[in-house]
N, CA, C and O atoms as CSV, one atom per row, in Angstrom:
chain,resi,resn,atom,element,x,y,z
A,1,MET,N,N,71.762,175.671,-61.585
A,1,MET,CA,C,70.536,174.918,-61.557
A,1,MET,C,C,70.839,173.471,-61.919
A,1,MET,O,O,71.559,173.205,-62.882
A,2,LYS,N,N,70.293,172.545,-61.154
A,2,LYS,CA,C,70.449,171.140,-61.524
A,2,LYS,C,C,69.361,170.315,-60.870
A,2,LYS,O,O,68.780,170.710,-59.859
A,3,ALA,N,N,69.100,169.180,-61.454
A,3,ALA,CA,C,68.170,168.204,-60.898
A,3,ALA,C,C,68.782,166.830,-61.107
A,3,ALA,O,O,69.501,166.602,-62.079
A,4,ASP,N,N,68.497,165.931,-60.204
A,4,ASP,CA,C,68.940,164.545,-60.334
A,4,ASP,C,C,67.702,163.664,-60.399
A,4,ASP,O,O,66.715,163.923,-59.711
A,5,VAL,N,N,67.751,162.632,-61.218
A,5,VAL,CA,C,66.640,161.705,-61.366
A,5,VAL,C,C,67.163,160.305,-61.094
A,5,VAL,O,O,68.166,159.875,-61.666
A,6,TYR,N,N,66.463,159.600,-60.209
A,6,TYR,CA,C,66.869,158.260,-59.786
A,6,TYR,C,C,65.783,157.258,-60.127
A,6,TYR,O,O,64.595,157.529,-59.954
A,7,TYR,N,N,66.205,156.083,-60.619
A,7,TYR,CA,C,65.265,154.994,-60.835
A,7,TYR,C,C,64.751,154.531,-59.480
A,7,TYR,O,O,65.540,154.352,-58.552
A,8,ASP,N,N,63.450,154.336,-59.351
A,8,ASP,CA,C,62.847,153.868,-58.109
A,8,ASP,C,C,62.467,152.403,-58.247
A,8,ASP,O,O,63.084,151.537,-57.628
A,9,ARG,N,N,61.457,152.127,-59.053
A,9,ARG,CA,C,61.033,150.748,-59.325
A,9,ARG,C,C,59.997,150.786,-60.442
A,9,ARG,O,O,59.404,151.830,-60.715
A,10,GLY,N,N,59.786,149.646,-61.082
A,10,GLY,CA,C,58.810,149.593,-62.167
A,10,GLY,C,C,59.144,150.611,-63.231
A,10,GLY,O,O,60.225,150.570,-63.820
A,11,LYS,N,N,58.228,151.523,-63.481
A,11,LYS,CA,C,58.455,152.609,-64.436
A,11,LYS,C,C,58.442,153.957,-63.725
A,11,LYS,O,O,58.105,154.990,-64.304
A,12,ARG,N,N,58.814,153.911,-62.469
A,12,ARG,CA,C,58.748,155.071,-61.584
A,12,ARG,C,C,60.149,155.631,-61.335
A,12,ARG,O,O,61.103,154.878,-61.136
A,13,PHE,N,N,60.262,156.970,-61.349
A,13,PHE,CA,C,61.521,157.661,-61.083
A,13,PHE,C,C,61.286,158.742,-60.042
A,13,PHE,O,O,60.171,159.241,-59.885
A,14,LEU,N,N,62.349,159.096,-59.336
A,14,LEU,CA,C,62.304,160.154,-58.341
A,14,LEU,C,C,63.223,161.277,-58.816
A,14,LEU,O,O,64.428,161.080,-58.969
A,15,ALA,N,N,62.646,162.452,-59.048
A,15,ALA,CA,C,63.426,163.627,-59.452
A,15,ALA,C,C,63.639,164.490,-58.221
A,15,ALA,O,O,62.705,164.734,-57.458
A,16,THR,N,N,64.876,164.954,-58.026
A,16,THR,CA,C,65.190,165.774,-56.859
A,16,THR,C,C,65.914,167.040,-57.289
A,16,THR,O,O,66.696,167.044,-58.241
A,17,ALA,N,N,65.633,168.104,-56.566
A,17,ALA,CA,C,66.335,169.369,-56.765
A,17,ALA,C,C,66.245,170.154,-55.465
A,17,ALA,O,O,65.152,170.363,-54.937
A,18,ARG,N,N,67.393,170.592,-54.944
A,18,ARG,CA,C,67.462,171.393,-53.728
A,18,ARG,C,C,66.705,170.763,-52.566
A,18,ARG,O,O,66.124,171.483,-51.753
A,19,GLY,N,N,66.697,169.430,-52.468
A,19,GLY,CA,C,66.035,168.742,-51.370
A,19,GLY,C,C,64.558,168.458,-51.599
A,19,GLY,O,O,63.916,167.832,-50.755
A,20,HIS,N,N,64.006,168.904,-52.720
A,20,HIS,CA,C,62.602,168.648,-53.052
A,20,HIS,C,C,62.519,167.426,-53.947
A,20,HIS,O,O,63.465,167.105,-54.666
A,21,GLN,N,N,61.370,166.738,-53.897
A,21,GLN,CA,C,61.210,165.516,-54.677
A,21,GLN,C,C,59.902,165.521,-55.461
A,21,GLN,O,O,58.877,166.014,-54.990
A,22,VAL,N,N,59.964,164.961,-56.666
A,22,VAL,CA,C,58.794,164.761,-57.504
A,22,VAL,C,C,58.888,163.351,-58.072
A,22,VAL,O,O,59.945,162.938,-58.551
A,23,VAL,N,N,57.790,162.619,-58.019
A,23,VAL,CA,C,57.737,161.274,-58.582
A,23,VAL,C,C,57.163,161.353,-59.987
A,23,VAL,O,O,56.153,162.020,-60.209
A,24,THR,N,N,57.801,160.674,-60.940
A,24,THR,CA,C,57.205,160.498,-62.264
A,24,THR,C,C,56.956,159.011,-62.453
A,24,THR,O,O,57.685,158.171,-61.927
A,25,ASP,N,N,55.927,158.706,-63.203
A,25,ASP,CA,C,55.533,157.320,-63.431
A,25,ASP,C,C,54.750,157.261,-64.731
A,25,ASP,O,O,54.503,158.287,-65.365
A,26,GLN,N,N,54.370,156.081,-65.116
A,26,GLN,CA,C,53.539,155.882,-66.297
A,26,GLN,C,C,52.148,155.446,-65.847
A,26,GLN,O,O,51.998,154.900,-64.754
A,27,PRO,N,N,51.132,155.680,-66.672
A,27,PRO,CA,C,49.780,155.228,-66.331
A,27,PRO,C,C,49.713,153.700,-66.229
A,27,PRO,O,O,50.568,152.994,-66.762
A,28,LEU,N,N,48.702,153.214,-65.546
A,28,LEU,CA,C,48.515,151.768,-65.383
A,28,LEU,C,C,48.479,151.054,-66.731
A,28,LEU,O,O,49.075,149.989,-66.888
A,29,GLU,N,N,47.781,151.642,-67.704
A,29,GLU,CA,C,47.637,150.999,-69.019
A,29,GLU,C,C,48.955,150.926,-69.789
A,29,GLU,O,O,49.039,150.234,-70.804
A,30,GLU,N,N,49.983,151.633,-69.318
A,30,GLU,CA,C,51.296,151.576,-69.959
A,30,GLU,C,C,52.320,150.864,-69.077
A,30,GLU,O,O,53.526,151.007,-69.276
A,31,GLY,N,N,51.833,150.100,-68.105
A,31,GLY,CA,C,52.706,149.290,-67.273
A,31,GLY,C,C,53.260,149.974,-66.045
A,31,GLY,O,O,54.085,149.394,-65.340
A,32,GLY,N,N,52.828,151.192,-65.771
A,32,GLY,CA,C,53.281,151.908,-64.582
A,32,GLY,C,C,52.345,151.673,-63.418
A,32,GLY,O,O,51.392,150.899,-63.513
A,33,SER,N,N,52.628,152.352,-62.314
A,33,SER,CA,C,51.761,152.249,-61.130
A,33,SER,C,C,50.948,153.524,-60.927
A,33,SER,O,O,50.238,153.652,-59.930
A,34,ASP,N,N,51.045,154.469,-61.864
A,34,ASP,CA,C,50.309,155.732,-61.829
A,34,ASP,C,C,50.558,156.503,-60.539
A,34,ASP,O,O,49.647,157.128,-59.996
A,35,ALA,N,N,51.818,156.455,-60.043
A,35,ALA,CA,C,52.180,157.111,-58.781
A,35,ALA,C,C,52.516,158.595,-58.961
A,35,ALA,O,O,52.719,159.307,-57.978
A,36,GLY,N,N,52.574,159.057,-60.200
A,36,GLY,CA,C,52.908,160.452,-60.445
A,36,GLY,C,C,52.660,160.807,-61.895
A,36,GLY,O,O,52.211,159.978,-62.687
A,37,MET,N,N,52.958,162.054,-62.231
A,37,MET,CA,C,52.814,162.508,-63.614
A,37,MET,C,C,53.827,161.802,-64.505
A,37,MET,O,O,54.876,161.357,-64.042
A,38,THR,N,N,53.499,161.708,-65.784
A,38,THR,CA,C,54.482,161.240,-66.750
A,38,THR,C,C,55.479,162.382,-66.984
A,38,THR,O,O,55.153,163.533,-66.693
A,39,PRO,N,N,56.668,162.105,-67.495
A,39,PRO,CA,C,57.601,163.194,-67.782
A,39,PRO,C,C,57.019,164.278,-68.697
A,39,PRO,O,O,57.253,165.457,-68.430
A,40,PRO,N,N,56.267,163.945,-69.771
A,40,PRO,CA,C,55.675,165.021,-70.565
A,40,PRO,C,C,54.655,165.850,-69.779
A,40,PRO,O,O,54.574,167.063,-69.972
A,41,GLU,N,N,53.883,165.221,-68.902
A,41,GLU,CA,C,52.949,165.977,-68.056
A,41,GLU,C,C,53.713,166.895,-67.104
A,41,GLU,O,O,53.295,168.027,-66.862
A,42,LEU,N,N,54.820,166.412,-66.570
A,42,LEU,CA,C,55.641,167.236,-65.688
A,42,LEU,C,C,56.233,168.422,-66.455
A,42,LEU,O,O,56.333,169.527,-65.921
A,43,PHE,N,N,56.617,168.188,-67.694
A,43,PHE,CA,C,57.105,169.253,-68.572
A,43,PHE,C,C,56.034,170.333,-68.748
A,43,PHE,O,O,56.321,171.522,-68.608
A,44,LEU,N,N,54.795,169.916,-69.058
A,44,LEU,CA,C,53.699,170.880,-69.215
A,44,LEU,C,C,53.399,171.579,-67.895
A,44,LEU,O,O,53.106,172.774,-67.874
A,45,ALA,N,N,53.471,170.832,-66.787
A,45,ALA,CA,C,53.249,171.432,-65.465
A,45,ALA,C,C,54.330,172.466,-65.151
A,45,ALA,O,O,54.040,173.497,-64.544
A,46,SER,N,N,55.559,172.203,-65.553
A,46,SER,CA,C,56.647,173.156,-65.345
A,46,SER,C,C,56.369,174.445,-66.117
A,46,SER,O,O,56.514,175.540,-65.575
A,47,LEU,N,N,55.977,174.315,-67.361
A,47,LEU,CA,C,55.644,175.494,-68.163
A,47,LEU,C,C,54.461,176.238,-67.552
A,47,LEU,O,O,54.480,177.466,-67.458
A,48,GLY,N,N,53.443,175.507,-67.142
A,48,GLY,CA,C,52.270,176.140,-66.536
A,48,GLY,C,C,52.581,176.829,-65.226
A,48,GLY,O,O,52.051,177.906,-64.953
A,49,SER,N,N,53.429,176.228,-64.412
A,49,SER,CA,C,53.814,176.843,-63.136
A,49,SER,C,C,54.592,178.131,-63.368
A,49,SER,O,O,54.399,179.119,-62.660
A,50,CYS,N,N,55.462,178.111,-64.353
A,50,CYS,CA,C,56.231,179.298,-64.695
A,50,CYS,C,C,55.299,180.397,-65.211
A,50,CYS,O,O,55.411,181.553,-64.801
A,51,ALA,N,N,54.387,180.037,-66.101
A,51,ALA,CA,C,53.427,180.999,-66.636
A,51,ALA,C,C,52.568,181.587,-65.522
A,51,ALA,O,O,52.317,182.792,-65.493
A,52,ALA,N,N,52.121,180.734,-64.610
A,52,ALA,CA,C,51.280,181.195,-63.499
A,52,ALA,C,C,52.053,182.159,-62.596
A,52,ALA,O,O,51.499,183.150,-62.121
A,53,TYR,N,N,53.326,181.866,-62.363
A,53,TYR,CA,C,54.157,182.741,-61.543
A,53,TYR,C,C,54.253,184.140,-62.164
A,53,TYR,O,O,54.069,185.143,-61.476
A,54,TYR,N,N,54.542,184.199,-63.465
A,54,TYR,CA,C,54.675,185.493,-64.139
A,54,TYR,C,C,53.338,186.222,-64.185
A,54,TYR,O,O,53.300,187.445,-64.045
A,55,ALA,N,N,52.242,185.494,-64.378
A,55,ALA,CA,C,50.911,186.115,-64.349
A,55,ALA,C,C,50.622,186.679,-62.963
A,55,ALA,O,O,50.114,187.794,-62.838
A,56,MET,N,N,50.944,185.915,-61.924
A,56,MET,CA,C,50.735,186.368,-60.547
A,56,MET,C,C,51.528,187.637,-60.270
A,56,MET,O,O,50.987,188.595,-59.719
A,57,GLU,N,N,52.806,187.655,-60.647
A,57,GLU,CA,C,53.642,188.830,-60.415
A,57,GLU,C,C,53.065,190.048,-61.132
A,57,GLU,O,O,53.070,191.149,-60.582
A,58,TYR,N,N,52.568,189.860,-62.351
A,58,TYR,CA,C,51.971,190.958,-63.106
A,58,TYR,C,C,50.754,191.513,-62.360
A,58,TYR,O,O,50.609,192.727,-62.218
A,59,LEU,N,N,49.893,190.629,-61.890
A,59,LEU,CA,C,48.682,191.070,-61.197
A,59,LEU,C,C,49.005,191.725,-59.856
A,59,LEU,O,O,48.423,192.753,-59.511
A,60,LEU,N,N,49.926,191.137,-59.104
A,60,LEU,CA,C,50.288,191.715,-57.808
A,60,LEU,C,C,50.918,193.100,-57.963
A,60,LEU,O,O,50.690,193.980,-57.132
A,61,ALA,N,N,51.698,193.295,-59.007
A,61,ALA,CA,C,52.324,194.601,-59.239
A,61,ALA,C,C,51.279,195.680,-59.522
A,61,ALA,O,O,51.548,196.873,-59.384
A,62,ARG,N,N,50.098,195.245,-59.915
A,62,ARG,CA,C,49.009,196.183,-60.204
A,62,ARG,C,C,47.942,196.165,-59.115
A,62,ARG,O,O,46.834,196.668,-59.300
A,63,ASN,N,N,48.303,195.567,-57.962
A,63,ASN,CA,C,47.398,195.475,-56.816
A,63,ASN,C,C,46.065,194.828,-57.176
A,63,ASN,O,O,45.008,195.240,-56.699
A,64,VAL,N,N,46.138,193.812,-58.024
A,64,VAL,CA,C,44.959,193.053,-58.424
A,64,VAL,C,C,45.021,191.702,-57.716
A,64,VAL,O,O,46.092,191.105,-57.606
A,65,GLY,N,N,43.889,191.226,-57.242
A,65,GLY,CA,C,43.857,189.935,-56.562
A,65,GLY,C,C,44.245,188.780,-57.471
A,65,GLY,O,O,44.017,188.817,-58.680
A,66,VAL,N,N,44.827,187.770,-56.876
A,66,VAL,CA,C,45.254,186.604,-57.655
A,66,VAL,C,C,44.509,185.331,-57.257
A,66,VAL,O,O,44.679,184.292,-57.896
A,67,ASP,N,N,43.683,185.399,-56.207
A,67,ASP,CA,C,42.908,184.215,-55.829
A,67,ASP,C,C,42.032,183.809,-57.004
A,67,ASP,O,O,41.295,184.626,-57.555
A,68,GLY,N,N,42.119,182.557,-57.376
A,68,GLY,CA,C,41.344,182.057,-58.505
A,68,GLY,C,C,42.115,182.038,-59.815
A,68,GLY,O,O,41.601,181.554,-60.824
A,69,LEU,N,N,43.351,182.562,-59.819
A,69,LEU,CA,C,44.173,182.496,-61.029
A,69,LEU,C,C,44.406,181.034,-61.366
A,69,LEU,O,O,44.746,180.237,-60.491
A,70,HIS,N,N,44.226,180.681,-62.625
A,70,HIS,CA,C,44.354,179.291,-63.051
A,70,HIS,C,C,44.995,179.277,-64.433
A,70,HIS,O,O,44.558,179.991,-65.336
A,71,VAL,N,N,46.013,178.476,-64.589
A,71,VAL,CA,C,46.674,178.323,-65.887
A,71,VAL,C,C,46.544,176.869,-66.309
A,71,VAL,O,O,46.847,175.961,-65.536
A,72,ARG,N,N,46.096,176.654,-67.523
A,72,ARG,CA,C,46.013,175.304,-68.091
A,72,ARG,C,C,46.944,175.257,-69.297
A,72,ARG,O,O,46.935,176.158,-70.135
A,73,VAL,N,N,47.742,174.202,-69.375
A,73,VAL,CA,C,48.652,174.009,-70.502
A,73,VAL,C,C,48.276,172.710,-71.192
A,73,VAL,O,O,48.185,171.658,-70.560
A,74,LYS,N,N,48.059,172.797,-72.488
A,74,LYS,CA,C,47.707,171.621,-73.285
A,74,LYS,C,C,48.830,171.341,-74.270
A,74,LYS,O,O,49.406,172.260,-74.853
A,75,GLY,N,N,49.130,170.075,-74.448
A,75,GLY,CA,C,50.160,169.681,-75.391
A,75,GLY,C,C,49.646,168.616,-76.329
A,75,GLY,O,O,48.879,167.742,-75.925
A,76,ALA,N,N,50.060,168.684,-77.573
A,76,ALA,CA,C,49.703,167.678,-78.567
A,76,ALA,C,C,50.983,167.009,-79.054
A,76,ALA,O,O,51.957,167.673,-79.408
A,77,LYS,N,N,50.956,165.687,-79.065
A,77,LYS,CA,C,52.130,164.919,-79.502
A,77,LYS,C,C,52.153,164.777,-81.018
A,77,LYS,O,O,51.120,164.814,-81.687
A,78,ALA,N,N,53.365,164.614,-81.535
A,78,ALA,CA,C,53.597,164.298,-82.942
A,78,ALA,C,C,54.738,163.290,-82.992
A,78,ALA,O,O,55.474,163.131,-82.018
A,79,GLY,N,N,54.882,162.624,-84.099
A,79,GLY,CA,C,55.903,161.588,-84.211
A,79,GLY,C,C,57.011,161.934,-85.174
A,79,GLY,O,O,56.935,162.908,-85.922
A,80,ARG,N,N,58.031,161.123,-85.137
A,80,ARG,CA,C,59.190,161.184,-86.035
A,80,ARG,C,C,59.912,162.503,-85.997
A,80,ARG,O,O,59.745,163.269,-86.945
A,81,PRO,N,N,60.671,162.836,-85.032
A,81,PRO,CA,C,60.804,162.115,-83.775
A,81,PRO,C,C,59.617,162.437,-82.851
A,81,PRO,O,O,59.034,163.518,-82.931
A,82,VAL,N,N,59.273,161.494,-81.983
A,82,VAL,CA,C,58.164,161.720,-81.061
A,82,VAL,C,C,58.498,162.924,-80.180
A,82,VAL,O,O,59.607,163.040,-79.659
A,83,ARG,N,N,57.518,163.816,-80.026
A,83,ARG,CA,C,57.739,165.058,-79.283
A,83,ARG,C,C,56.395,165.718,-79.003
A,83,ARG,O,O,55.367,165.295,-79.530
A,84,ILE,N,N,56.409,166.737,-78.187
A,84,ILE,CA,C,55.243,167.598,-78.030
A,84,ILE,C,C,55.385,168.666,-79.102
A,84,ILE,O,O,56.296,169.492,-79.044
A,85,ALA,N,N,54.490,168.651,-80.076
A,85,ALA,CA,C,54.625,169.518,-81.246
A,85,ALA,C,C,53.828,170.806,-81.125
A,85,ALA,O,O,54.155,171.796,-81.781
A,86,GLU,N,N,52.800,170.812,-80.307
A,86,GLU,CA,C,51.975,172.006,-80.131
A,86,GLU,C,C,51.686,172.200,-78.656
A,86,GLU,O,O,51.384,171.247,-77.938
A,87,ILE,N,N,51.781,173.437,-78.214
A,87,ILE,CA,C,51.499,173.768,-76.810
A,87,ILE,C,C,50.586,174.986,-76.787
A,87,ILE,O,O,50.804,175.962,-77.504
A,88,GLU,N,N,49.567,174.906,-75.953
A,88,GLU,CA,C,48.648,176.029,-75.763
A,88,GLU,C,C,48.593,176.359,-74.277
A,88,GLU,O,O,48.361,175.484,-73.443
A,89,ILE,N,N,48.807,177.626,-73.961
A,89,ILE,CA,C,48.728,178.100,-72.575
A,89,ILE,C,C,47.457,178.925,-72.443
A,89,ILE,O,O,47.273,179.916,-73.149
A,90,GLU,N,N,46.586,178.512,-71.537
A,90,GLU,CA,C,45.363,179.264,-71.253
A,90,GLU,C,C,45.507,179.905,-69.882
A,90,GLU,O,O,45.789,179.222,-68.897
A,91,ILE,N,N,45.315,181.218,-69.819
A,91,ILE,CA,C,45.344,181.937,-68.543
A,91,ILE,C,C,43.896,182.238,-68.185
A,91,ILE,O,O,43.247,183.068,-68.821
A,92,HIS,N,N,43.404,181.564,-67.175
A,92,HIS,CA,C,42.041,181.803,-66.712
A,92,HIS,C,C,42.141,182.826,-65.588
A,92,HIS,O,O,42.585,182.521,-64.481
A,93,GLU,N,N,41.724,184.029,-65.897
A,93,GLU,CA,C,41.890,185.144,-64.980
A,93,GLU,C,C,40.914,185.032,-63.809
A,93,GLU,O,O,39.808,184.513,-63.964
A,94,PRO,N,N,41.320,185.511,-62.657
A,94,PRO,CA,C,40.459,185.409,-61.480
A,94,PRO,C,C,39.264,186.363,-61.521
A,94,PRO,O,O,38.277,186.153,-60.816
A,95,PHE,N,N,39.351,187.401,-62.338
A,95,PHE,CA,C,38.274,188.381,-62.466
A,95,PHE,C,C,38.090,188.685,-63.945
A,95,PHE,O,O,38.910,188.275,-64.767
A,96,ASP,N,N,37.050,189.380,-64.285
A,96,ASP,CA,C,36.815,189.770,-65.672
A,96,ASP,C,C,37.608,191.046,-65.958
A,96,ASP,O,O,37.134,192.152,-65.694
A,97,PHE,N,N,38.823,190.884,-66.500
A,97,PHE,CA,C,39.700,192.019,-66.749
A,97,PHE,C,C,39.422,192.645,-68.108
A,97,PHE,O,O,38.900,191.995,-69.014
A,98,ASP,N,N,39.779,193.916,-68.232
A,98,ASP,CA,C,39.641,194.593,-69.520
A,98,ASP,C,C,40.760,194.135,-70.465
A,98,ASP,O,O,41.675,193.415,-70.068
A,99,ASP,N,N,40.659,194.575,-71.731
A,99,ASP,CA,C,41.619,194.156,-72.761
A,99,ASP,C,C,43.055,194.520,-72.412
A,99,ASP,O,O,43.976,193.757,-72.703
A,100,LYS,N,N,43.254,195.675,-71.792
A,100,LYS,CA,C,44.612,196.125,-71.457
A,100,LYS,C,C,45.274,195.157,-70.472
A,100,LYS,O,O,46.437,194.793,-70.646
A,101,VAL,N,N,44.540,194.743,-69.444
A,101,VAL,CA,C,45.090,193.799,-68.462
A,101,VAL,C,C,45.288,192.430,-69.104
A,101,VAL,O,O,46.291,191.768,-68.837
A,102,GLN,N,N,44.358,191.997,-69.937
A,102,GLN,CA,C,44.510,190.709,-70.627
A,102,GLN,C,C,45.761,190.697,-71.498
A,102,GLN,O,O,46.506,189.717,-71.503
A,103,GLN,N,N,45.993,191.767,-72.223
A,103,GLN,CA,C,47.191,191.862,-73.062
A,103,GLN,C,C,48.451,191.902,-72.203
A,103,GLN,O,O,49.472,191.312,-72.558
A,104,GLY,N,N,48.375,192.601,-71.070
A,104,GLY,CA,C,49.514,192.651,-70.154
A,104,GLY,C,C,49.829,191.295,-69.557
A,104,GLY,O,O,50.994,190.923,-69.417
A,105,LEU,N,N,48.781,190.552,-69.204
A,105,LEU,CA,C,48.981,189.196,-68.680
A,105,LEU,C,C,49.684,188.317,-69.706
A,105,LEU,O,O,50.637,187.610,-69.379
A,106,ALA,N,N,49.212,188.364,-70.941
A,106,ALA,CA,C,49.832,187.562,-72.001
A,106,ALA,C,C,51.295,187.972,-72.206
A,106,ALA,O,O,52.162,187.117,-72.382
A,107,ALA,N,N,51.561,189.261,-72.183
A,107,ALA,CA,C,52.942,189.745,-72.352
A,107,ALA,C,C,53.814,189.299,-71.182
A,107,ALA,O,O,54.970,188.924,-71.375
A,108,ALA,N,N,53.265,189.337,-69.976
A,108,ALA,CA,C,54.026,188.902,-68.793
A,108,ALA,C,C,54.372,187.424,-68.896
A,108,ALA,O,O,55.494,187.025,-68.585
A,109,VAL,N,N,53.421,186.614,-69.329
A,109,VAL,CA,C,53.657,185.167,-69.436
A,109,VAL,C,C,54.719,184.879,-70.496
A,109,VAL,O,O,55.471,183.913,-70.367
A,110,ARG,N,N,54.787,185.691,-71.522
A,110,ARG,CA,C,55.823,185.503,-72.557
A,110,ARG,C,C,57.233,185.719,-72.010
A,110,ARG,O,O,58.206,185.341,-72.662
A,111,LEU,N,N,57.361,186.315,-70.832
A,111,LEU,CA,C,58.673,186.522,-70.201
A,111,LEU,C,C,59.125,185.310,-69.384
A,111,LEU,O,O,60.257,185.273,-68.901
A,112,CYS,N,N,58.255,184.336,-69.231
A,112,CYS,CA,C,58.547,183.134,-68.432
A,112,CYS,C,C,59.809,182.433,-68.941
A,112,CYS,O,O,59.985,182.251,-70.146
A,113,LEU,N,N,60.675,182.046,-68.020
A,113,LEU,CA,C,61.937,181.377,-68.343
A,113,LEU,C,C,61.719,180.110,-69.177
A,113,LEU,O,O,62.445,179.877,-70.144
A,114,ILE,N,N,60.740,179.301,-68.816
A,114,ILE,CA,C,60.501,178.047,-69.542
A,114,ILE,C,C,59.972,178.361,-70.949
A,114,ILE,O,O,60.401,177.741,-71.922
A,115,HIS,N,N,59.060,179.305,-71.057
A,115,HIS,CA,C,58.554,179.729,-72.373
A,115,HIS,C,C,59.708,180.189,-73.255
A,115,HIS,O,O,59.822,179.764,-74.404
A,116,ASN,N,N,60.557,181.050,-72.725
A,116,ASN,CA,C,61.680,181.573,-73.510
A,116,ASN,C,C,62.679,180.490,-73.874
A,116,ASN,O,O,63.306,180.556,-74.932
A,117,THR,N,N,62.837,179.497,-73.015
A,117,THR,CA,C,63.724,178.372,-73.321
A,117,THR,C,C,63.192,177.576,-74.511
A,117,THR,O,O,63.964,177.099,-75.343
A,118,LEU,N,N,61.876,177.438,-74.583
A,118,LEU,CA,C,61.274,176.707,-75.703
A,118,LEU,C,C,61.325,177.519,-76.998
A,118,LEU,O,O,61.482,176.956,-78.081
A,119,ILE,N,N,61.192,178.836,-76.884
A,119,ILE,CA,C,61.236,179.708,-78.055
A,119,ILE,C,C,62.642,179.745,-78.650
A,119,ILE,O,O,62.803,179.762,-79.870
A,120,ASP,N,N,63.658,179.757,-77.788
A,120,ASP,CA,C,65.059,179.771,-78.214
A,120,ASP,C,C,65.742,178.580,-77.548
A,120,ASP,O,O,66.415,178.739,-76.530
A,121,PRO,N,N,65.571,177.376,-78.128
A,121,PRO,CA,C,66.018,176.155,-77.443
A,121,PRO,C,C,67.512,176.130,-77.131
A,121,PRO,O,O,68.331,176.631,-77.901
A,122,PRO,N,N,67.847,175.538,-75.990
A,122,PRO,CA,C,69.257,175.439,-75.599
A,122,PRO,C,C,69.966,174.327,-76.371
A,122,PRO,O,O,69.333,173.428,-76.925
A,123,HIS,N,N,71.278,174.414,-76.392
A,123,HIS,CA,C,72.097,173.313,-76.892
A,123,HIS,C,C,72.083,172.223,-75.827
A,123,HIS,O,O,72.312,172.507,-74.651
A,124,ILE,N,N,71.823,170.999,-76.216
A,124,ILE,CA,C,71.770,169.894,-75.260
A,124,ILE,C,C,72.860,168.895,-75.609
A,124,ILE,O,O,72.970,168.457,-76.754
A,125,GLU,N,N,73.662,168.538,-74.619
A,125,GLU,CA,C,74.678,167.504,-74.779
A,125,GLU,C,C,74.306,166.332,-73.893
A,125,GLU,O,O,73.830,166.522,-72.774
A,126,ILE,N,N,74.516,165.135,-74.381
A,126,ILE,CA,C,74.245,163.926,-73.604
A,126,ILE,C,C,75.565,163.204,-73.390
A,126,ILE,O,O,76.288,162.909,-74.342
A,127,HIS,N,N,75.871,162.922,-72.120
A,127,HIS,CA,C,77.092,162.218,-71.753
A,127,HIS,C,C,76.729,160.973,-70.954
A,127,HIS,O,O,75.912,161.047,-70.036
A,128,VAL,N,N,77.314,159.852,-71.284
A,128,VAL,CA,C,77.188,158.649,-70.475
A,128,VAL,C,C,78.425,158.622,-69.589
A,128,VAL,O,O,79.550,158.591,-70.087
A,129,CYS,N,N,78.213,158.634,-68.253
A,129,CYS,CA,C,79.304,158.850,-67.313
A,129,CYS,C,C,79.448,157.703,-66.321
A,129,CYS,O,O,78.564,156.858,-66.183
A,130,GLU,N,N,80.581,157.698,-65.641
A,130,GLU,CA,C,80.835,156.785,-64.537
A,130,GLU,C,C,79.874,157.115,-63.394
A,130,GLU,O,O,79.357,158.231,-63.339
A,131,PRO,N,N,79.626,156.179,-62.488
A,131,PRO,CA,C,78.782,156.477,-61.331
A,131,PRO,C,C,79.361,157.636,-60.515
A,131,PRO,O,O,80.580,157.787,-60.428
A,132,ILE,N,N,78.504,158.436,-59.927
A,132,ILE,CA,C,78.923,159.516,-59.040
A,132,ILE,C,C,79.307,158.866,-57.721
A,132,ILE,O,O,78.510,158.139,-57.126
A,133,GLU,N,N,80.538,159.130,-57.258
A,133,GLU,CA,C,81.070,158.445,-56.074
A,133,GLU,C,C,80.167,158.522,-54.862
A,133,GLU,O,O,79.922,157.507,-54.209
A,134,GLU,N,N,79.664,159.721,-54.545
A,134,GLU,CA,C,78.862,159.854,-53.320
A,134,GLU,C,C,77.520,159.140,-53.440
A,134,GLU,O,O,76.833,158.951,-52.436
A,135,LEU,N,N,77.136,158.739,-54.650
A,135,LEU,CA,C,75.874,158.047,-54.837
A,135,LEU,C,C,76.049,156.551,-55.052
A,135,LEU,O,O,75.069,155.808,-54.995
A,136,ALA,N,N,77.270,156.090,-55.298
A,136,ALA,CA,C,77.513,154.670,-55.575
A,136,ALA,C,C,76.988,153.816,-54.428
A,136,ALA,O,O,77.295,154.063,-53.262
A,137,GLY,N,N,76.205,152.827,-54.769
A,137,GLY,CA,C,75.656,151.929,-53.758
A,137,GLY,C,C,74.359,152.437,-53.135
A,137,GLY,O,O,73.771,151.748,-52.302
A,138,ASN,N,N,73.901,153.628,-53.522
A,138,ASN,CA,C,72.656,154.172,-52.957
A,138,ASN,C,C,71.494,154.031,-53.936
A,138,ASN,O,O,70.555,154.822,-53.854
A,139,GLY,N,N,71.505,153.081,-54.846
A,139,GLY,CA,C,70.466,152.926,-55.858
A,139,GLY,C,C,69.205,152.535,-55.268
A,139,GLY,O,O,68.217,152.360,-55.981
C-alpha cells in the first residue's frame, strides 16, 4: 500500500494512489482556495469510508438492504501536540434495526482497518530523501 502527495499550488496538494487522485486544500479563511478537504477532514473521511464498508458488508451478509446507510465521523482537536483527540463514529442505519443488528453493526465497524490502526497505532518513521528519479522535473 502506498500513496504519493504532490504540491500543486497555494495550499493545495494532490494525493494519488493506484491512479486515483484526491485534492486537499485549506479553507478560504486559512489562505487556501477551498478546492478540497483539509487533511484532517480526509483522515475522518477515510475512517468513515472504512466504517461504512464494514457496516455494508455486515448488512449484505444478512440480506439486509444498505440503501440509505450513512456514517458520520466527528473529530475534536486538541493541542500540544495539535491532533485529533476525540473521534465519534455514528452509524445511521437505513432501517429501524433491533438491538441485535445494532450491536452487530457496531462490532463489524470495530473490525475496520483504519479503526484498528488507530486503536493500535503503527510505528511511523520520517525520512527526508533525495528526489525520486522518475519524478524529477515533474513538479
